[in-house]
Every structure is written in structure tokens, then in C-alpha cells.
N, C-alpha and C positions, 0 to 999 in steps of 0.2 A: 492619529498616526504617531509613530514613535521612530526614534533614530537608532538603528543598529550599527552605526558607524564606529562605535567603540570596539567592536569585534568580540565582545564577551557573549559566548553562546548561552551561558547559564542565565545571565540577565535578560537576554532576548527571550529565552523560554519563559522566564518568570513573568515578563511583561505580557507575553501572549496569553498565558494562563490567567492573567488578571483582566484580560478583555481588550488588550490593545488591538486596534484596527489595522489590518494589513493591506486593505485594498484602497485606502484613502491616498490621494496624491498630494505632494507638497507644492510649494510655489513654482517649482520648475517642472511639474507634471510627472514626478516619479513616485512610485510606491516605495515602501520600506525595503522590500527585497531588491528593487532596482537600484536604490541608493547604496545598499550594502554591496551589491555586485560592482557598482561604479567605483567604490573606494577599495575594492579587493577583499572584502570580508566575506569570503565564500562559505565559511562555516556557518555564519549567520544566515546567509541565503538558504542553505540547506535546512536549518532549523525552521525558518519561516515557511518554506515550501512544503515541509513535512508536517507542519502543525495542523492538528485536527482537534477542535475543542471537544472535551469529554461530553458536554451537554448535547452535542449533535448526535453522539452515539447513544446517550441515555434516552433520547427520544424514542428509540426502538424498544426500550425496556418497558414501555407503557402501552397498553392496548390502544390502537388507533381506529377511529371510525366504527365499523361493525365488528371488528375483531374482539373476541373474548379473551384471547391470550396475547401477550406481547410477542413480537417477532424475535426478540432476543432476551433470554433469561438474565436477570440482574447479575447473577454470579459470573456470567461470561463477559460482561461489559468491560471490566478491568483488564483481564487477559487479552481481549481483542483490541482494546485501545492501545495496549503496549505494542502489539504487532503493527497496528495502523501507523503509529507515530515513530516507528523505528526508522533511522536514516540509513541503516545497512540493508540493502534490498537483495543481497545474495540469497538465493533460494534455500541454501543450507542453513543460513541464519534464521530464516523464517520458520523452517521446520523445527529447528532447535527451540525456538520460542514456543511453538506448539507443544513439543515433547516435554518441556520443563514444567508444564502446567497440567496436572491430571484432569482438571475440569474441562480443559480444552481438547485433550487428546482422546476424544471419543467421537465415533461416527455421527451420532445425533447432534452433539454440540457443534461440530464442524459444519454440518449441514445448515444449521441455523445461522452460524457466523458467515458462511460464504453467501447465503441468500441476502443477508443484511448488507454485505459489501456490494453486492450487485445492485441493490436499491440505492445505495449511496452513490455508486458510479452513475446510475441513471439520473439521479438528482443533480450531480455535478455537470452533466452534459445538457440538461434541460433547463437549468436555472438561468436567470437573466445574464449574470456574469459567469459565463461558462468557464469551468476549471478543468481543462483537458488533462493537466498533469496529475491532479488528484484522482480524476476518473480513471486514468490509465493505471495508477498505483493500486486503487481499490480492485480493479479488474485483475491485475497481475497477482495480488495476494489471494484473491478469490480462486484463481486457477490453481495456485499452489495448495490451498486448503482442500480443493476438490481432489487433487492428486494424493494428498495425505489420506483422504477417505478411501481411495482405491487401495493403497498399501495396507491400511488398517483392516480392510475387508479381505484382501487376497493374499497377503504375505504373512508368513509365520513370524518373521522378524520385524514386521510392522514398520514403524517410523525409522528404526535403525536401518532397516533394509532400504528405505527411501533415501536416507542420507548416504549410504554406501553407493547406491545407484547413481546419485547425483555427483559423487566424488570420483567414481570409477573413470579412469582414463583409457583412451584407445591404446591398444598394444604398441603400435608403431611410434606414437609420439606423445602419449599421455593426455591427448585432448579429450575433455569431458563431453562426449557426444550427446548423452542423454540430457544433460543440463542445458546444452545449447538448443536442443530440439524442444525442450519444455518451454524455454523463454520465447522461442520463435512461435510455438503453438499458441502461447498466451497472447502474443501480438496479433496473430492471424485471427484469433477468436474475438478480438475487441469489436463489440457490436456497432460501433459508430464509425463507419468507414469514411465519413466525410471529415473526420477530425484531422486538423493540420498536423498534430503531433504524431498520429498514427502514420500518416503519409511520409513524414520525415523519417520515422523509424524503418518503414518498409524500404524506402529509397536507400537507407544506409546499410541495411543487412542483405538486401536482395542480391547484390553482386558478389557477396561473400559466400564461398562454398564451404560446407562443413568438411 
């Protein structure tokens, strides 16, 4: 376990990359993220909660079991890891991360990426120490990548068209209806309906009309 109480995001990230454990508890039964939250270091909490070791993704770049081919080409691991570990979850930000990398901004590449994210999501929910937050994040990013595929296939303006659609506001008040519907759709499609986090999200958005 390590102490993120100093509030330095960069040091927290470096320690995580060096293999610091995040799920071990201290003498008062708190994890690193809980201690950081307790002392008000919310940037460090964000870093810890969004950390996903590169080795866990690299696992999918090697053939497993009877597979002859890996589920994720090595060249896509870096760009996908950058998206997975982003702390800015705005859909436009995620699409921009896809758009900036030519290796990623192709239908076949995105298909492989979202399928791996779905596998990670499943693993997060089925492992002994269930991680609902990470599972929901993987599912959400997967949904956005799948929508990127739709725009790449169907729209002449491709990902630029997707970004414009996400940013387009309703005439009367500028409210981004498409963006709101996309986020709600990703929550609705989360395959583990018993998840506490999912139920909390549904309760919070259900009374809110678009």
C-alpha cells in the first residue's frame, strides 16, 4: 500500500506504474483511494480509480488457449491504453483520442478494441474483488467505440461528423440531446443489472427528462 496524502498526482501515477497495490488496507481499514478521499486529495482519488496497468491490457496481445491470433494487435495496445486511462470521460474527448491515432481510427481496429474492453468489463464483474467502477468505464468506452464504427461506416464526414453530432445543441436551449441519449443508452446496455453502481445511476437519471 502507498500513501497518496501528499496530493501529488504525478507521484501517485508513478507509484502505481511501479506496482503499488491499491486494494490493500491500512491499520484503520482504508485503501489508498479511501485515505486520499478522507484528506480531500480528490485528484489522487481520480488517478487511482482510473489506473489500469498496461500489463493487464498486454495480456490480450498474446494468443490465449486455443486462439491462433491475439485478440488485440500489439500496435493497438498503446493507443487503447491511453483511452482506458484517461480521466476525462466526456464522449467528445474519447472520440478525439480515437481520431488522433490513424491506427485506431479504422473499423477493424475499433472492433478488436471494443471486444477486448467487453472482455475486461466481464472480468471486472466476475473477479473475486468485483470492480464495478472499472467495469462500467470499460463498457462506456466500448459503447463509444462502437458508435465510432457506425459513423466511420455510414457518414461521409466520419468521426468529424460524430463530434459535430455530439456537440450539436437543441435549437431552443442548446441542450446536447444526442450526447445525453448516447450516455443513457450506454447505461441501459450495461449487461450486469444487479450492479449497485448501475442501480445508483439509473435512480439518479430516471427522474430527469431530456
